[in-house]
Every structure is written in structure tokens, then in C-alpha cells.
Residue, then its C-alpha position, 0 to 999 in steps of 0.5 A: m500500500r501506498r504512503w504518502h508522507k506530508p508535504i515538506p517545506l522545501s528548505s536547506l534545513l529539513k533535507a535530513r527528513v526526506p530519506d535517501t531512497p528510491g520513490v515519487f515525488m509533488l511539488l506542492a505551490h502551496e504546502a497546505d493545499l495538496s491539490s496544488v499539484l506543480k510537478i509529478a516525478p520519479a526519484r532514484s534518491l528522494r534526498k537528491a531530488f528534495e535538494r535539487e529543488l531547492e535551487p529553483a531552475d534558470g530560466y521562466q517558471p510560472v510558479l515556485p514550488e513550496a513544498l514536497m511530498y512523497f512515497e518511497t517504492v522501488t518501482e518510482t517510474a511506472e508509479a511515477e507514470r500511472l500518476l501522472t496518466a492521472y493527472r493528466r485524464k483529470h485535468g486535461k493537461n500535464p502538471a505546470l513544471n512537467s514537460p508536455f512531452 
């Protein structure tokens, strides 16, 4: 059974709260709003993904994420694709920070 962990604010002080294991993460625009999904992605290391998201990417971003939530799984790519497909089916498009391809 999948168990999502509570959203963790994007702060370098909190990176130790994220495990160094494979999983799927979601970036949220607002920590308290679980429907404010900006990105769904797999990660071989959830902690490294968290650290990457602390630094905003160069160039335009429609909105900066505020928090990250995750669940651990060994089938991170398949799970992330399943979640993206469900998101696209419900909203008709990818989350704002996911590539349209």
C-alpha cells in the first residue's frame, strides 16, 4: 500500500527528513493545499531530488514550489507515469512544471 508522507517545506534545514531511497515525489505550490500539484516525478534518491528542487531552475517558471511530498517505492518510474496519466485524465494537461512531452 502506498503511503504519502506529509508535505515538507522546501528548506535546506529540512532535507534530512527526506530519505535517500527511491520513490515518487510531488511538488506543491502551497504546503497546505494538496491539490496545488506543480510536478510529479520519479527519483532514485528522494533526498537528492529534494536538494535539486531547493535551487530554482534557470529561466522562466510559472510558479515556484513551496513544498514536496513523497512516497517510497522501488518502481518509481512506473508509479510516476501512472500518477501523471491519472493527473492528465483528470485535468486535461500535465502539471505546470512537468514537461509536456
